[in-house]
N, C-alpha and C positions, 0 to 999 in steps of 0.2 A: 504494499498499499504505499509507503512510504518514497518507492518510484514514480507513483503515480501522482505523487503532491511535488510540486514544483519546490525546488531548495526555499526553500523559503524558511495512615490519613494522619494528614499529618497535623492538625491544626489545634491550637490553644485558644479559647475565650478571651475576650478583650476583659480587661483587669478593670478594678474598682473606680479607678482614678480614670481610664481613657472613658468609661461609659460616664462618668460624673459630668464631664465638661461637654458629651454630647448630650445631655439633660439639662444643661445650663440655659436660664430663662435669657442671660446677658444675649441681646440683640445688635449690639457695635460691630461697624466691619472696620478693619483697621485699615489704613493707607497703606500697607503693602501689598495688598490685590489691587491697586490700582494699576500694577505693572503690565505689560504687555510686551509678547514676545513675536517679532515677526519673522524668524526663522529664518535670517537668509544669513551666512557666512561674512560675505565683504560687506559691511555694515557702513567702514567708512567710505565707500564708493556711490554711495545712497545718494541720487538726486532729487529726491521726492522733491515737490516745489508747492509753496501755498499761493494758487489763484486770488486772484483781487476777490470774486464770490466766497471765499473761505475753504475751497474745495482742494483735499490733499491732491495733485496729481502726479503721474509718472509718465513719460512718452515710452513708446513701445520700443525703441532703442536702450533706451534705459532698464528698462526690465529683463531685454534679452542681453545686457551685460552684467545683470546682478545674477549671483549663486545663490537659490534658494535651499536651504536643506532639507525642507517639508517635516512633516510628523515623524519619526521613528515607529517601527513599528512595537506592539505588545507581543504581538505573537505574528510570526511570519508569515505574510498572506492571507491573513485572516482579523487582526485585529490593532487598529492603529491608535495614536493619542489623539481621538476624538469623540466626539459623544453618538451613542447610539440608541436606538429603541432594541429592548427585545422583547417580543410579544410572543403569546401561543394563548392556545384556549386554556381555562383551568384545569389544574391537576392534571396536566400534559406533562412535565416534568420541567418545567422552566427553574425553579430554587435547585435542582438536582443540579442542572447544568450550570447554575451561578455558581453554585459550590465547588463544580467540578473545575470551573473558569477561575477562582478565587485562589485554588490550591496550588494550579498549575503554575500561575503566573506569581504567587508568593514565594512557590519553591525554586522556580526555574526549569522547573521538568517539563519536556516535549509534551505536545497536546497531539495526539494520533500522526505523529511524524512532521507536524509543525516546528519550529524552532521558538521556543520561547523567551523573551527580554526577562528576568529577576526582577522583582519589584514589590516593595510593599502595597499590600491592597487593603483597604477598608469597604466592607461588607455591610450594608443596613438592610438585615433580613426584618422587615418591619411586618411580614405575617406570621413569622415563627416566634416560638418560647425557645428560652435556650435550652430547656429539655429535651427538645424536639430538633434542633440543632446539634446538638449534642450526640443524639442518638444516628443521626443522618452524616454528622462528621465521622464517626467509628465505623459505620456501615461501610460506607466508602473508601476511608482513607486507613482504619486500623489506630493504633494507640500512640504512635509516635506525634508529637506537634511540632509545631514553626512560631518563631515570634514575630513573623512578617506579614501574618494574617491576623486583621483585627475585625471583631463582629460586634455589631449591637442589635439590638430588638428594637429601640424605640429613637428616634431622631431629634427628639428635645423640641420640636415644632414646626413650624411651616416657614418660607419665605425668609424674611432677612435672620432670623432667629436661626433658621436650619444653616441659611449660609454661613453667618457667624462661627458655628459648631464645624462646618467644612472647613472653615480659613484657620482657625485654631488648630484643627487635629492637620491637616498638612503643614502647617506653618513647624510643629511639634515633628514633623515626620516627612521630609522635604524629598524624601527616595520616593514617596508614594507614584505607583504610576498607574492604578486602576480604582476606581470608584464605583461600587453597585448600589444604586438606589432599589431597592425590592419591595413595594412596588412604587408605581407612578401616583396612585389613589390614596396613598399613605400619606406622601410629602406634597402634596397638593392643597393650595389654600382652598377652601369651600366657596361654593358660590350657590346663590338662591335660584340660579335659572342655568338651564340647559348651555352649557360650554360652547362656544362658536369658533369659527375657523381661527378669527384671530385671538382668540383666550387660549386654543390649543397652541397654537405657533410661539404667543410671546410665554407660554408656561416653559416650553422647550426650547429656546431660543434664551431665555435669560440662565439656564442650567448650561447650554453651551459654551455661552460667552464666560461664563466662570471658570467653565473645563480648559477652555482656551487661553484663559489670563494664566493659569495654573499649570498648562501644559501637562495634563493627566487625560487618559481614556476613562470617559464615564459612559455607561451603560443604566438605561431608564427600563427596567421591567414593566411592560404592561400587558394589557389582554386582547384577546381578539373577539371579533361580535361572533353571532354565531351564525351569521348569514355569508355561506361559501362564497366564492368569488374565483373568475380564472385567473386573476390578478391575485398572489397570497398579499401582496403588500396593501391590497385596498380592503382588506379584512380584516385590517389594525382597527380597534374600536376607537372611535371618536371621528373627527374631521381629519383630512389631508393637511391641516396645519401642523401634528404630531411629527408626520413624516417629514414635512415638507423643512421643519426646521432642524431635523437632526441631520448628521452627517452620514448615517447610514442606519439602516435597519437589519434586525436577523427576525425570522418569522419561523418557529418550530411547527410544524404540521403535522398532525396525525388523519389520514383516510379513514382509517380504522381506531376507534378509541381504546379497544381492547388489545389494540398490537403491542408490541413491543417496538416497532419500528416506526421511525419519522422522517420526516425529509427537514433539512435545515436550509433557508433560503438567505442569500447574504446579498445585501446592495449595498453600495455607498456613492458618496459623488468623488471621491479620490482613489477609489479600489473597484476591479472590474466585480461583477456579479458571479457568484456561486452558488452550488446545488450539492448539499452534501446529505446520503444518507447517512442515517443512523441506528444504532439499536441498544437497546436499554440492557445492560448486564441483570439478570434477573437474581443475581448474589450480591452484588454491591449498589445495584441502580444506577450506576455511573454510565455514562451515554458513550459506546463505542462506534468509530468509523469502518461504514462498508464499503463505502466508494464515494468517488467525489469528481464530478463532473469538473475536468479540468480546462478543457477548451473554450471555456467560456471567458475563462479570466490567465489564462496562459498566453505571457506576452511571446510576441517573435523573436528570435536571436539577432543580435545586433552585431554585426562584426567589430564596429570601429568600439564599443563597448568592451568586447573582449580583448581588443588589441592594448586598450587601455589598462583594464587589469593585468595583462601581461607583462605590462610595464615593472611590478614589484610582485615580490615575492616574501616568504619568511623570512630569507636571507638577507633581502634588500627591500625592507617595508617600504624605504619614500624614494619619488623620484621626484626631483624639481628643475625646473627651468624655464626659457621665457615661452611664447606662446609659439613661436619661430621653431624653438628646438622642439617643442612638442611635437608641431606638425611633421616636423625631419624623422622624430623617433616612431612616427605612426606609419609614415611613409603613405599619406593619406593625397587625395585629390584636391580636398575641401581646402579652400582658402582659411590663412590663418582667422581671420573672422571668424567664420561661418563654425570653423570647427572649435573653437574658443563658446562662440553661442551655443553651438548646439551639446554641448559637455556640459555648460550652465543649467541648460534645460535638463539633462539627466540625471544632475547633482545628485538627487534623493535615489534615484533608479542605481546608480553608483555605490550608493551606501547600504541601499536596503538587498540587493542582491548580490553584489559584489562584496562587501565589505571594504569599499573603499572612501575615504574622504577625498573631497576635490574641492578643491580652494583656490580662487582665482582672485588675487591682491594686485592693488597697485603701490608704487613708489614713486621718488622721484626719479630710479633708474628703469622705470616703465613697469609692465607687467608681469608678475610671477606667478607658474602654476606650480602646485603642488598636488601632488596624487600622494597618498598614504594608505597604506593596507592597515587595516584596523581589525584584530581579529575581534571574534563574535563576543568573547568575555571582557574586551575593553567597551563594548559600545552601549 
C-alpha cells in the first residue's frame, strides 16, 4: 500500500493545571496574537506598496520574483497547516478518527504509510467524558502514554473566551501543530434564528484567521445532513458558507451504516482531491487503509525539479551560487530569469516533495541561490 501512496496507545489525559486554564473565564486577548505570517523566505525583497486608496498591492513581476514557502504538511499529502472541516453522520466513527490523527501527529508515527511531522496536539473532545476517552485510547493504543497529546472535555466557553483559552495554551506550547475542535456545535455561539450563509461563513472564517495567525492546523468536526447527494460535500450540515470559508474538508461516508467500511473524501484549496477506502479494525476500532485513489492527486514528474534535487545529497547538503551558475549546473534551456521564477513558484513543492529548502536572495553583489537538503527530522 505504501507504494500506492506517493512519497509523501499511547496517551495521557491533560493535567489539572492545563484543564484549569481551558475553563478560565478570562476573555482578554493578548497583543501577541496580532502577528501575521506571510510565509515568504526573501522578505527583504518584498515590494508590496500602499496605493492612495489604502490597498496593499503587488505587481505580477513582484510576485514571480518572491519565494513563498507555503504551509508545511502535518501529514504529507493529506493534512497541512490549514483549517479543515471533518464531517460525517452521527456515530460513523469521526471521534475515533480524530483520536487516531491526534495520536499519530503527537507521536510522529506514520499514518497508513503517509509520513507524519511530529508536533504537540490539543484535542477538545467536547462530546466525550474522561471515562469514555480513557476507554477509547486504551482500546486503540494500549497502556503507554505521551506528554505531547493534550485532551479536554470542556472549552471553557465560546467566542472570545474560547479564543483566549486557545491563545494561552498555544503560548505555553508553541510547538503545537494540530488543534481539534470536536464538535462545531459545542463551540459555536448560540443563535435564536436559523444560521444563514453569512453566519456559517463568519463562524469558520474567524477560526481560520486564528489558525493562520498561529500557523497551526485546525480541524473542526461537524455532522452531515441525512439527505444524501451525488456530491458528498453537499451533505455537510448547514449552508455552503461552512465549506466555503474552510481551506479544505474531509467527509467520512458509509453507504451501509452497519458496515465496517467507509470512504474518506478529501478536498482542499491547495491540495488535490483524494478518495480513500477505509475499514474499521474490529478489535481496536481504528481505521485502516484499504485503497487510495492516487491518480486524482498525484502530480506529474518535473525533470527540472529532479535536476535541482540532484545538486545536493547527504554528503553535500548545500549548493549555492548565482542564478547564472545555477542555470549552467542544470544545463537548462530556460533563461536565467525564467528559471529562477519557476523555482520561486515551486519552492513549496521542493520543500514538501524533495525535502529541499530553496532560497533566492538579493544583496549588493546581486542575487544568490541557495539549495539545501533538509532531512525529514529537521523540517
